[in-house]
C-alpha positions as CSV (number, residue, x, y, z in Angstrom):
1,M,100.4,-47.5,-70.0
2,Q,97.0,-48.4,-71.3
3,P,93.9,-47.0,-69.6
4,P,91.7,-49.6,-67.9
5,P,89.0,-51.1,-70.1
6,E,85.6,-49.5,-69.9
7,P,83.0,-51.6,-68.2
8,P,80.3,-53.1,-70.4
9,R,77.3,-50.8,-70.9
10,P,74.0,-52.1,-69.5
11,P,71.0,-52.7,-71.7
12,T,68.5,-49.9,-71.9
13,G,66.0,-49.9,-68.9
14,A,68.2,-52.1,-66.7
15,H,67.7,-51.7,-63.0
16,V,70.4,-51.4,-60.4
17,P,70.2,-51.1,-56.6
18,H,69.0,-47.8,-55.2
19,G,72.3,-46.1,-54.2
20,H,74.7,-43.6,-55.7
21,P,74.6,-43.9,-59.5
22,Q,77.8,-45.1,-61.1
23,G,80.2,-42.4,-62.1
24,P,83.7,-41.1,-61.5
25,G,85.1,-42.2,-58.2
26,H,82.5,-44.9,-57.5
27,G,82.2,-48.6,-58.4
28,P,79.0,-50.4,-58.8
29,S,76.5,-49.7,-56.1
30,R,75.5,-52.7,-54.0
31,G,72.3,-51.7,-52.2
32,A,71.0,-51.4,-48.7
33,G,73.4,-50.2,-46.0
34,H,77.0,-49.0,-46.4
35,R,79.0,-51.9,-48.0
36,Q,82.6,-51.2,-48.7
37,G,84.9,-53.3,-50.8
38,A,84.0,-54.3,-54.4
39,P,83.9,-57.9,-55.4
40,P,87.1,-59.3,-57.0
41,D,85.7,-59.3,-60.5
42,Q,85.0,-55.6,-60.5
43,G,87.7,-53.0,-61.1
44,P,87.7,-49.3,-60.4
45,G,85.2,-47.0,-61.9
46,P,85.8,-45.3,-65.2
47,G,87.1,-42.2,-63.5
48,G,90.0,-44.1,-62.0
49,G,88.7,-43.6,-58.4
50,H,88.4,-46.1,-55.7
51,G,86.2,-49.0,-56.6
52,H,84.1,-49.5,-53.4
53,A,80.4,-49.8,-53.4
54,H,78.7,-47.1,-51.4
55,G,74.9,-47.6,-51.5
56,H,72.2,-46.2,-49.3
57,S,68.7,-47.4,-48.5
58,H,66.1,-44.7,-48.5
59,A,63.0,-46.8,-48.2
60,H,60.6,-46.5,-45.3
61,G,58.0,-48.9,-44.1
62,P,57.6,-51.9,-41.9
63,A,60.6,-53.8,-40.7
64,A,62.0,-56.6,-42.8
65,P,60.5,-60.0,-42.1
66,A,62.5,-62.2,-39.6
67,S,64.3,-65.3,-40.7
68,R,62.8,-68.7,-40.5
69,R,65.1,-69.6,-37.6
70,L,64.0,-66.6,-35.6
71,R,60.4,-67.2,-36.4
72,R,60.7,-70.8,-35.1
73,I,62.3,-69.7,-31.8
74,I,59.6,-67.0,-31.2
75,T,56.8,-69.5,-32.1
76,A,58.2,-72.1,-29.8
77,V,57.9,-69.6,-26.9
78,L,54.7,-67.8,-27.7
79,V,52.5,-70.7,-29.0
80,P,52.5,-72.6,-25.7
81,F,51.8,-69.3,-23.8
82,A,48.9,-68.5,-26.1
83,A,47.6,-72.1,-25.8
84,A,47.7,-71.7,-22.0
85,V,45.8,-68.5,-22.1
86,A,43.1,-70.1,-24.3
87,V,42.8,-73.0,-21.9
88,G,42.6,-70.6,-19.0
89,L,39.8,-68.7,-20.7
90,L,37.9,-72.0,-21.4
91,V,38.3,-73.3,-17.8
92,L,37.5,-70.0,-16.0
93,W,34.9,-68.8,-18.5
94,P,31.7,-67.8,-16.4
95,G,28.2,-68.5,-17.4
96,G,27.3,-64.9,-16.6
97,A,27.3,-62.8,-13.4
98,P,25.4,-64.6,-10.6
99,G,22.0,-63.1,-9.8
100,H,21.1,-61.6,-6.4
101,E,18.3,-59.7,-4.7
102,R,18.8,-56.0,-5.1
103,S,19.8,-54.3,-1.9
104,G,18.6,-50.9,-2.8
105,V,21.9,-49.4,-1.8
106,G,24.3,-47.3,-3.9
107,F,24.5,-48.6,-7.5
108,D,22.6,-51.8,-6.6
109,R,19.2,-50.3,-7.4
110,H,16.6,-50.5,-10.1
111,T,16.7,-47.4,-12.2
112,E,14.6,-45.7,-15.0
113,Q,15.1,-42.6,-17.2
114,A,13.0,-39.5,-16.5
115,T,12.7,-35.8,-17.4
116,V,12.1,-32.7,-15.2
117,T,8.9,-31.1,-16.5
118,R,8.4,-28.2,-14.1
119,V,10.4,-26.4,-11.3
120,E,9.0,-24.0,-8.8
121,K,10.2,-22.4,-5.6
122,A,8.5,-23.1,-2.3
123,S,9.0,-22.6,1.4
124,C,10.1,-25.9,3.0
125,G,11.1,-24.6,6.4
126,Q,9.7,-25.8,9.7
127,G,9.7,-24.3,13.2
128,N,12.2,-21.5,13.5
129,Q,13.2,-22.0,9.8
130,K,9.9,-21.4,8.2
131,D,11.5,-18.9,5.7
132,Q,13.9,-21.6,4.3
133,Q,13.4,-21.9,0.5
134,C,13.6,-25.0,-1.6
135,T,12.8,-26.2,-5.1
136,L,9.9,-28.6,-6.0
137,A,10.7,-30.4,-9.2
138,T,8.0,-32.3,-11.1
139,V,9.6,-35.4,-12.7
140,R,8.1,-37.5,-15.5
141,I,9.2,-41.2,-15.8
142,D,10.1,-42.0,-19.4
143,T,10.8,-45.7,-19.3
144,G,9.6,-48.8,-17.5
145,K,6.2,-50.0,-16.3
146,D,5.3,-46.6,-14.9
147,Q,6.1,-44.7,-18.0
148,G,4.3,-41.3,-18.0
149,K,3.8,-41.2,-14.3
150,T,5.0,-38.1,-12.4
151,F,6.3,-37.4,-8.9
152,V,7.6,-34.4,-7.0
153,E,11.2,-34.2,-5.9
154,T,12.2,-31.8,-3.2
155,V,15.6,-30.2,-3.7
156,Q,17.1,-28.2,-0.8
157,R,18.8,-24.9,-1.6
158,D,22.2,-26.1,-0.2
159,Q,22.3,-29.3,-2.3
160,S,25.2,-29.4,-4.8
161,R,22.9,-30.6,-7.6
162,Q,20.0,-28.3,-8.5
163,L,17.4,-29.4,-11.0
164,A,16.1,-27.3,-13.9
165,E,13.2,-27.7,-16.3
166,G,14.1,-30.0,-19.2
167,D,16.9,-31.9,-17.3
168,S,17.2,-35.5,-18.2
169,V,17.7,-37.6,-15.0
170,I,18.1,-41.1,-13.7
171,V,15.5,-42.1,-11.0
172,A,15.8,-45.0,-8.6
173,Y,12.8,-47.3,-7.9
174,E,12.2,-48.9,-4.6
175,P,9.1,-51.2,-4.7
176,T,8.9,-51.7,-0.9
177,A,8.6,-48.0,-0.2
178,P,5.2,-46.2,0.1
179,K,3.7,-45.5,-3.3
180,E,4.4,-41.8,-3.3
181,L,8.0,-42.4,-2.3
182,Q,8.9,-45.3,-4.6
183,Y,10.7,-43.0,-7.1
184,S,13.5,-40.5,-6.3
185,V,16.1,-38.7,-8.4
186,M,19.4,-40.6,-8.3
187,D,21.6,-38.8,-10.8
188,M,21.8,-36.8,-14.0
189,N,21.5,-38.6,-17.3
190,R,24.8,-38.1,-19.0
191,K,24.5,-40.5,-21.9
192,F,24.4,-37.9,-24.6
193,P,27.5,-35.9,-23.7
194,L,29.5,-39.0,-22.9
195,T,28.5,-40.6,-26.2
196,L,29.4,-37.4,-28.1
197,L,32.7,-37.2,-26.3
198,A,33.4,-40.9,-27.2
199,G,32.5,-40.1,-30.8
200,I,34.9,-37.2,-30.9
201,F,37.7,-39.4,-29.5
202,A,37.1,-42.1,-32.0
203,V,37.1,-39.7,-34.9
204,A,40.3,-38.1,-33.7
205,V,42.1,-41.5,-33.3
206,V,41.0,-42.6,-36.8
207,V,41.9,-39.2,-38.5
208,V,45.4,-39.1,-37.0
209,G,46.1,-42.8,-36.8
210,R,44.3,-43.9,-39.9
211,L,44.3,-47.7,-40.2
212,R,46.5,-48.1,-37.1
213,G,44.1,-45.9,-35.2
214,L,41.1,-48.0,-36.4
215,M,42.9,-51.1,-35.2
216,A,43.5,-49.5,-31.9
217,L,39.8,-48.8,-31.5
218,I,38.9,-52.4,-32.3
219,A,41.5,-53.6,-29.8
220,L,40.0,-51.2,-27.2
221,A,36.5,-52.7,-27.8
222,V,37.9,-56.2,-27.5
223,S,39.6,-55.4,-24.3
224,F,36.4,-54.0,-22.9
225,M,34.6,-57.1,-23.9
226,V,37.1,-59.4,-22.2
227,L,36.8,-57.2,-19.1
228,T,33.0,-57.2,-18.9
229,L,32.3,-60.7,-20.3
230,F,35.1,-62.7,-18.6
231,I,37.1,-60.9,-15.9
232,L,34.2,-59.3,-13.9
233,P,31.7,-62.3,-14.1
234,A,34.5,-64.8,-13.3
235,I,35.5,-62.9,-10.2
236,L,31.9,-62.6,-9.0
237,Q,31.4,-66.3,-9.5
238,G,34.2,-66.9,-6.9
239,S,37.2,-67.7,-9.2
240,N,40.6,-66.7,-7.9
241,P,40.9,-62.9,-8.8
242,L,44.6,-63.2,-9.3
243,L,44.3,-66.1,-11.7
244,V,41.4,-64.4,-13.6
245,A,43.4,-61.2,-13.9
246,V,46.5,-62.9,-15.2
247,V,44.5,-64.9,-17.8
248,G,42.3,-61.9,-18.8
249,S,45.3,-59.5,-19.0
250,S,47.3,-62.0,-21.1
251,A,44.3,-62.3,-23.5
252,I,44.0,-58.5,-23.8
253,M,47.7,-58.2,-24.3
254,L,47.9,-60.7,-27.1
255,I,44.8,-59.4,-28.9
256,A,45.7,-55.7,-28.5
257,L,49.4,-55.9,-29.4
258,Y,49.0,-58.1,-32.5
259,L,45.9,-56.3,-33.7
260,C,47.5,-52.9,-33.4
261,H,51.1,-53.7,-34.4
262,G,50.8,-56.7,-36.6
263,L,52.0,-60.3,-36.4
264,S,55.8,-59.8,-36.4
265,A,58.9,-60.7,-34.5
266,R,59.0,-57.1,-33.2
267,T,55.5,-57.4,-31.7
268,S,56.3,-60.8,-30.3
269,V,59.3,-59.5,-28.4
270,A,57.1,-56.7,-26.9
271,V,54.6,-59.4,-25.8
272,L,57.4,-61.3,-24.1
273,G,58.6,-58.2,-22.3
274,T,55.1,-57.3,-21.2
275,L,54.6,-60.9,-19.9
276,V,57.7,-60.8,-17.8
277,S,56.8,-57.4,-16.3
278,L,53.3,-58.6,-15.5
279,L,54.6,-61.6,-13.7
280,L,56.9,-59.4,-11.7
281,I,54.0,-57.1,-10.8
282,G,51.9,-60.1,-9.7
283,V,54.7,-61.5,-7.4
284,L,55.4,-58.1,-5.9
285,G,51.7,-57.3,-5.4
286,S,51.0,-60.6,-3.8
287,V,53.9,-60.2,-1.3
288,F,53.3,-56.6,-0.3
289,I,49.5,-56.7,-0.2
290,G,49.7,-59.6,2.2
291,W,52.6,-58.1,4.1
292,G,50.8,-54.8,4.5
293,D,47.5,-56.5,5.6
294,L,45.6,-54.7,2.9
295,T,42.0,-56.0,2.8
296,G,40.8,-54.1,-0.3
297,N,37.6,-53.3,1.6
298,T,38.1,-49.6,2.2
299,D,34.9,-47.7,1.1
300,D,31.2,-48.0,0.6
301,N,31.4,-49.6,-2.8
302,T,33.8,-52.4,-1.8
303,G,31.8,-52.9,1.4
304,L,28.7,-53.3,-0.7
305,I,30.4,-55.8,-2.9
306,H,31.7,-57.8,0.1
307,G,28.2,-57.7,1.6
308,L,26.6,-59.1,-1.6
309,Y,29.3,-61.6,-2.3
310,P,30.9,-62.6,1.1
311,Q,33.0,-65.4,-0.6
312,L,34.8,-62.8,-2.7
313,D,38.6,-62.4,-1.9
314,M,38.8,-58.6,-1.7
315,S,42.6,-58.5,-1.3
316,G,42.8,-60.7,-4.4
317,L,40.5,-58.2,-6.1
318,L,42.9,-55.4,-5.2
319,L,45.8,-57.3,-6.7
320,A,43.9,-58.0,-9.8
321,G,43.2,-54.3,-10.1
322,V,47.0,-53.6,-9.9
323,I,47.8,-56.0,-12.7
324,I,45.0,-54.8,-15.0
325,G,45.8,-51.2,-14.3
326,S,49.4,-51.6,-15.2
327,L,48.8,-53.4,-18.4
328,G,48.0,-50.4,-20.6
329,V,51.2,-48.4,-19.7
330,L,53.3,-51.6,-20.0
331,D,52.2,-52.1,-23.6
332,D,53.3,-48.6,-24.4
333,V,56.7,-49.0,-22.8
334,T,57.5,-52.5,-24.3
335,V,56.4,-51.6,-27.8
336,T,58.4,-48.4,-27.7
337,Q,61.6,-50.1,-26.5
338,T,61.3,-52.9,-29.0
339,S,60.8,-50.5,-31.9
340,A,63.8,-48.4,-30.7
341,V,66.1,-51.4,-30.7
342,W,64.9,-52.6,-34.1
343,E,65.5,-49.2,-35.6
344,L,68.9,-48.9,-34.0
345,H,69.8,-52.3,-35.7
346,E,68.4,-51.1,-39.0
347,A,70.5,-47.9,-38.8
348,N,73.7,-49.7,-37.7
349,P,73.7,-53.5,-38.4
350,S,77.3,-53.8,-37.0
351,L,76.0,-53.1,-33.5
352,G,76.1,-56.3,-31.4
353,P,73.7,-57.2,-28.6
354,R,75.6,-55.2,-26.0
355,G,75.8,-52.1,-28.1
356,L,72.1,-52.3,-29.0
357,Y,71.2,-52.8,-25.3
358,R,73.2,-49.8,-24.2
359,A,71.8,-47.6,-26.9
360,G,68.2,-48.8,-26.3
361,L,68.5,-48.3,-22.6
362,R,69.6,-44.7,-23.1
363,I,66.3,-44.1,-24.9
364,G,64.4,-46.1,-22.3
365,R,65.7,-43.9,-19.4
366,D,63.9,-40.9,-20.8
367,H,60.7,-42.9,-21.1
368,I,61.0,-44.2,-17.6
369,A,61.0,-40.7,-16.1
370,S,57.9,-39.6,-17.9
371,V,55.9,-42.8,-17.5
372,V,56.5,-43.1,-13.7
373,N,55.6,-39.5,-13.2
374,T,52.4,-40.0,-15.3
375,L,51.4,-43.0,-13.2
376,V,52.0,-41.4,-9.9
377,L,50.1,-38.2,-10.9
378,A,47.2,-40.3,-12.2
379,Y,46.7,-42.1,-8.9
380,A,47.2,-38.8,-7.0
381,G,44.6,-37.1,-9.1
382,A,42.1,-39.9,-8.5
383,A,42.7,-39.7,-4.7
384,L,42.7,-35.9,-4.5
385,P,39.5,-35.6,-2.5
386,L,40.8,-38.1,0.0
387,L,44.1,-36.3,0.3
388,L,42.2,-33.0,0.7
389,L,40.3,-34.5,3.6
390,F,43.5,-35.5,5.4
391,S,44.8,-32.1,4.8
392,I,41.8,-30.5,6.4
393,A,42.2,-32.8,9.4
394,Q,45.9,-31.7,9.6
395,S,47.1,-35.3,9.8
396,S,50.8,-36.0,9.5
397,V,52.3,-37.5,6.4
398,G,53.0,-40.7,8.3
399,S,49.4,-41.0,9.6
400,V,48.0,-40.4,6.1
401,A,50.3,-43.0,4.5
402,N,49.5,-45.6,7.2
403,S,45.8,-45.4,6.6
404,E,44.6,-48.3,4.5
405,L,42.8,-46.0,2.0
406,V,46.1,-44.3,1.1
407,A,48.4,-47.3,1.8
408,Q,46.7,-49.4,-0.9
409,E,47.1,-46.5,-3.4
410,I,50.8,-46.2,-2.5
411,V,51.3,-50.0,-2.9
412,R,49.4,-49.9,-6.2
413,T,51.4,-47.0,-7.5
414,L,54.8,-48.3,-6.4
415,I,54.3,-51.9,-7.6
416,G,53.0,-50.6,-11.0
417,S,56.0,-48.3,-11.3
418,I,58.5,-51.0,-10.4
419,G,57.0,-53.2,-13.1
420,L,57.3,-50.3,-15.6
421,V,60.9,-49.6,-14.7
422,A,61.8,-53.3,-15.0
423,S,60.1,-53.6,-18.3
424,V,62.6,-51.2,-20.0
425,P,65.8,-53.3,-19.4
426,V,64.0,-56.6,-19.8
427,T,62.4,-55.7,-23.1
428,T,65.5,-53.9,-24.4
429,A,67.6,-57.0,-23.6
430,L,65.1,-59.4,-25.2
431,A,64.9,-57.2,-28.3
432,A,68.7,-56.8,-28.6
433,L,69.3,-60.6,-28.3
434,V,66.5,-61.5,-30.7
435,V,67.4,-58.9,-33.4
436,S,71.1,-59.8,-33.2
437,A,70.4,-63.5,-33.4
438,D,68.5,-63.1,-36.7
439,R,70.8,-64.8,-39.3
440,P,70.3,-65.5,-43.0
441,G,68.5,-68.8,-43.8
442,P,69.8,-71.6,-45.9
443,D,69.1,-69.8,-49.1
444,G,71.3,-66.9,-47.9
445,S,68.2,-64.6,-47.4
446,G,67.3,-63.8,-43.8
447,A,63.8,-62.8,-44.7
448,G,63.0,-65.0,-47.7
449,P,61.7,-63.6,-51.0
450,A,60.2,-60.6,-49.3
451,A,63.6,-59.2,-48.6
452,G,64.3,-58.7,-52.3
453,R,61.1,-56.6,-52.6
454,S,61.6,-54.5,-49.5
455,G,62.7,-51.4,-51.5
456,G,66.2,-51.4,-50.0
457,R,65.4,-52.1,-46.4
458,A,67.8,-53.9,-44.1
459,A,66.3,-57.2,-45.2
460,G,68.2,-56.7,-48.5
461,R,71.5,-56.9,-46.7
462,A,71.6,-60.7,-46.7
463,S,71.1,-60.9,-50.4
464,G,73.5,-58.1,-51.3
465,G,70.7,-55.7,-52.1
466,R,69.9,-57.3,-55.5
467,G,66.2,-56.9,-54.8
468,T,66.3,-53.2,-54.4
469,R,65.0,-51.0,-57.2
470,G,66.5,-48.1,-59.0
471,R,67.4,-46.8,-62.4
472,R,70.9,-47.2,-63.8
473,R,72.1,-43.9,-65.2
474,R,72.6,-44.1,-68.9
475,R,76.0,-43.5,-70.3
């Protein structure tokens, strides 16, 4: 019995796929994934062992590019949507916030920057309270037409905010008041600590996230620009708040997701999942805000807005706030779920849509619990002084929940949470269907030439791993 012929020796420096090197018990390695069964023209290895290929991919990096067929499908869905958002921006774009006469109430006042130059104690009591002490603060105006002018601000001892020498403050100007009373201290000037904190935040994001963190900061700036240059002025001009919120949120979503996560099939699926969830939030919000007779006019600030702009739909403004407030957390959930499904497919390409959906949903359930709890606690923390007031009044839970102030927060929280919960199965299902439908193109390569250069990623599966790199062990 003659021994099997020895396979031909490769030329020096030849490359083979990055897998187990050839040796006893192994046939030629075939590249990415676990592929068993050697081609017919290849016999057993020199050691007489079984001749199956057993390659592994160890490369890390971005997912393999999608096939042309898959890109066409996603493009056919997203391009009309992006075009509709662009048309909406053009049609609803405001010429700037409409002007009005300042009311002199709340934030609607003319302000200047000033500095406290001197503080002294004085007796400010009258009648039976002559011994009552107060503080007289001399304040110098640093900006505006009266720069350099000083006035005296009286601060009572029981006031929560006490002034000290050197404090930087914001003063309100009322031209119709008597000359000695035209200026008054409105608030502390917090620009420096807030700017410093924002700088620390930006540095932390860039140091930890590097390029991705920088892209996130740029996306944050663009989102703020859309909010201040489009959404707010368009609502003040009388446009439908719900329509403005949907168009503005869609623009923010497209810019932020593609800027932070790149132009890929994976990001496109996250966009689709976010869009479906936003539509659900909009429908539920419209139904329950109307059903609950929520006006959105519940405090001094909303009352002032309604007084200045009577034509403004305050309940629509409330609904717009629900949609915009849910967008940030929705992005997080949809991107996470899409990435989870993609990675599951990369790890086990044999999983079909149903298997991918079940595995991805198991990951999503953990995410749901933490995200919903985060959203509820965020709203509860913002409304803590109000809840404390009801506690002091010893009101029942039913009475507290029925008041419009609390009811609108309950509706806002529950609608946002329903949208978040729904985004998990919706996005997981979309991702499982899309990634399973990705088939090789006419040339046999699902990702085109890039698959051969992906360093052994799953894109190399369609081409049999020939594009992966490695070194053939010399015999």
